[in-house]
N, C-alpha and C positions, 0 to 999 in steps of 0.2 A: 504494500500500500504506500502510495506517495502523497505527500501533502504540499500544497502551495500556500506560501505565506508571503505577503508583500514585504520586500526586503527592508524598507525603511521602518515600517511599523514593527516588523519582527525584531530588528536590532534595538529599537527603542524599548520594546516590551522586554527583551532579554536583559537589557541594561538595568531596567527598573527591578525586574525579578531578581537579577543577580545581586544588586545592591541590598535590597530588602532581605532577601533570603540569606545572604552571607551574614548579615547582622544577626538574624534570627538563629542561624546555625551556630554562630560564635557564642551568643548568649546561652544557647542550649547546651553546648559543649562545656562552657564554663561552669554551668550549674548542674550538669548531669551527674548522677550518682555513678561512680565507677563500679562496674560489675566484675572486672577482671580480677581473678584470685591470685595475687602474688604473695600471699601469706600462707605458707604450707600448714600452719596451725589452724587456719580458719576453715570450717567445713564448707564444702562446695554446695552451690545451689544450681540445679539444672531445671529449666522450665521446658516441658514438652507440650507442644501446641498441635493437637490434632485438628487440622483445618476443617472449616465448614461445620455442619451439624444443625439439628432441628429443622427449621423452615428452609435451610440452605443445604441441600443434599450434595452440592458440588457436582463434579462430572458424573454422568450416568453411563454405565455400561449396560450390557445385555442382562447380566445377572446380579449386578452389584451397584452400590453407590460409593462415591469417593469418600463421603463422610464416615461410612461404616468401616471401610478398609483402613483409613488412617487412624481411626480410633483404636481398632484392634492392634495395629502396629505400635501405636503410642503406648498403650497399656503394657504390651510385652516389653518394649524398650525400657520403660520405667521399672518394670519388675526385674529385668536383667541388672540394671544399675543398682537398685536397692539390695538385691541379693549379694552382689559382689563388692559394693563399696558402702561401708558403714559411715564414712565421713562425707557422704553426698546426700543432700536433701532434694528429693524429686517433687516437683510441683507440676500439676497439669492445669492447662487452661480449661479443659473439660474432661470429665471421665464418663459422661453419658451422652446420649444423643440430644444435645441442646445447642441452641444458637448463641454464640458469643461474639460480640462486636469486635472488629479489628483493633480499635484503639484500646479496648479493655484487655485484649490478649497481651499487648505490649505493656500495659499498666501493671498487669500481674507480675511480669518479669522485672520491671523497674522497681516496683514497691518491695519486692522480695530480694532486691540487690543480687539478681541472678548472675552467675558466672558464664552461663551459656544458654542460648535460646534456640530451640529446634522446632521449626514449624513443618508439619508433615502434610503432604498433598499427593494426589494422583492425577495424572494429566489425561487429556483427551485430544485427539487430532483427527482431522477428516480422512487422512490416509491411515487406514487400519493396519498397515504393515509396519508402522513406526513403533519401536519398542525401546525400553531401557530407561533407567533412572538418571536424573541429573540433580546437581546440588547448586543452589544459587546463594550468592552473597549480595548484599546491598550495593548497588552501583548503577552506572549508566548502561542500559541495554546496548549491546554491540550490534545487534541486527534486528530485523523485523520479527524473527521467530521469538527472540527473548522478549521483545515488546509485547507480542501477542500473549505470551504466558503471563506476564505481569498484568496486562489488562484483564485477563480472565480471572486471576486471583483477586485483583483489586475491585472487580465489579461487584463483589459481595456487599460493598458498603451501601449500595442502593437499597438493600433490604433493611437498613438501619433507619430509624426515625431521625429526621432533621440532619441527614448526613452532610448536606452542603455547609452547615454551620460547624459541625464537629470537625470536618476536614478542610475548613477554610476555603470553600468553593472548589475544591478539587473535583475534577470530572474524569472518571476512569476511562472514558471514551475519547477524551480530547488529547491530541498529541502535545498541545501547548502545556498541559498540566505536567507533562513529563520533563519539561525544560528544567525544572527545579532540581531534578535528580542529577543532572550533569554538574550541579553546583554543590551537591551534598558532600561534606567532608566527614566520612565515617571513621571515627577514632579507632574503631576495632576492626577495620577492614582486613588488615593483615592476618589477625587471628581468625577471623571468619573464613577467609580463603584457605588458611592452613587446615582448619577443621573440615572444610568442604572437600579438600583434597584427600584427607584421610577417609572420609565417607565414600568418595568415589573409588578409592583404592580397594576398600572392603567390599563394595558392591561387585567390583570386577573379580576380586580374588576369592572372597568368602561366599558370596551369593551367586557367583557365576553369571552375573547379568551383563548385558551390553552397557559399556561405559559411555554415556553421553557427555561426560565431562563436567568441569566446574565452570559456572557461568555467573554473570552479574546482570541484574535488572532492578528496576525501580519498584520494589514491593513496599506497599504502605506499612505492612505489619513489621517489616524489618527496619524501616526508616525511623520508627518511633522507639526502638529499643536502645538501651545504653550499655550494651555488652556484646561480645562476639555472638553473632546471630546468623543462622542459615535457614533457607527454605528448601526442603527436599521434595522433589517430584519423584515418587517411588516407582513410577512406571506409567503405562498407558492402559486405561480401562477400555479404550477404543480398539485395542488389539485383543481378540478373543482369547488367545493363549495366555497372554500376559495378565489379562483380567482374571482368568481362572487361578493363575498363580498368586496374584495379589489378594484374592478373596479366600484363598485356602489357608488353613492353619499352618501348614508347612512353609508356604511362601511368606506369610507374615512373620514366622519365626526367623527365617533366614534374613529377611530385611531388617528386623529389629536387632538381631544378633550382629549384623554388619555395622549398623549405626552404633551399637554398644561398643564394639571393638574399636571403632573410630574414636569414640569418646574416651575410651581407656588410653589410647595412644596420645590423644590430645592432652588429657589431664596429666599424664606422666611427663610429657614434654614441657608443659607449663611449670610443673613442680620442679623438674630438673633444672630449668633455667632459674627459678626462684632460689633453689638450694645453692646453685653455683654463685649467684649474686650475693647471697647471704654469707657463704663461705669466703668469697672474695673480700667482702666488707669486713668480716671478722679477722681476716688475715692481712689486712691492708698494711703494707710496710712502706715507710718513707724514711729517707735519710736526710739529715741536716748537718750543718757545720756549727758546732758550739764554739763561741768566741769569748765567753765571759761567765763568771760565777761570782755572786756577791751577796753579802748579808743585807745590803741595802738595795732597795728597788731602783732600777735605772729606767727612765722613760725611753720607750722604743723610738722616740723622735729625737733622742739626745744626739749631740755631736759626737759622742763617744763611738757611735756606730758608723761614723764617717759617711753618712748619706746612703748607706746600704738599705735596700727595702726588704720587705718580708722578714722582719725581725720578730721572732717568737719568744715568749717568756714562759718559763716553767718554774714553779715553786715546789721544791722537794726538801723536806726536813728543814724548813725555815731558810733555805738557801735559794736565791733567785738565779736561774740559769738562762742564758740568752744564746739563741742559735739563729742562723740564717737558713732559710729554705730557698733552694734554687729549683731544680727540676723534680727533686724527690727521689730520683733513681740513683743507684749505687755508683756506677761509673761516672756519671755526670757530676755527682756531688763530690767525688774524689777530685775531679778536675777543677771544680769550683773552689775546693779547699786550697789547692795549689795557687790558684789565681789570687786569693785574698791573703796569703801568708805574709806578704809584705806589710800589710796593715795589721794583721793579727797573727803574729808568729806562733803563738801557742794554740791555734785553732785545730780542732780535731773532729772526726766524724762521730755522730751519734745516730742511733736508729730508733724509730718509733713504730709501735704497733697500736693502731687506733688511738693515736695521740698519747700513748704511754711509752716512756723511754725503756728500751730493752737492750741487752748486750748486742753489739753489732754481729758477733758470731752467730747468735740465735736468729737474728733477722735474716742473715744469709742462708741459713739452713731452711728457713720457711720459704723464701723465694726460689730456692733451688730444688724444692721437692718435685 
């Protein structure tokens, strides 16, 4: 589908939308509650969002409804996580066949400070030969196919009362409404794409499904979350064979298991990075050049230090010690000591671990591990 928009009005419209929306996004990101779990002692929270439900059946196959399929998969996925991780709190946007508005699905995740949001769907296409799952992160749709998927999933808002007010005039059928998504700065895009890639790997390797890849598109439900978020199209109910698979207990088990394994890998990777950062911070070593020790305090701005900057003061057992910080690395600090020896003949190296002085030999052992 191609759209014609007058160039002058389009550019003006885009400028206004860009300016206003950039301000809104900036304020939103400044005030958004961070959901990413960088504290390994904090329990994880995962929100599972089975799409559609109630008066919105979603895509209709010959023998099944999208809403029923994704609810079955979502409950199985949550059960896998709860059985295998005691430090993960699983929250569902729905556990029964009921209608939940899009903005409320995101609100559930935001209010619970979720670390991951997983929205589950099943696709439909006019060509019944098309099969395979795909996983979307929030972003600008790269082609008309991605746009069509986003429009289909976003169209559910017309079932909500006063949706034009709730979504600030957003029209799921208007291409101009999607201009804003090209301006969206998703703080958690990298993590979302990382998890999405794990999901697709597991679909291909674990569930033996055709891999339709990781994609990006402007989904409303993802645009309003403040944590890593993905929308998973688990397959096509328009394909008779895939529909039977998705509607079956075994098929739902395999799909849920694949997503669970992706979550397990994602969680481990996030925690490994957090542990590495914590260990690095705990073992942070810096080297300085000590130039003086005195029972009386010396101002770091004093002429005594001959104009050198980065003067640090330590008080140990009623003795004030003064040292210069250059690069903080061992070899460069050695070179710096030689450089200042004319001004401070008695200068020598000291080592600090988290701002506590330790023997230089111990510091070298730590950095050479």
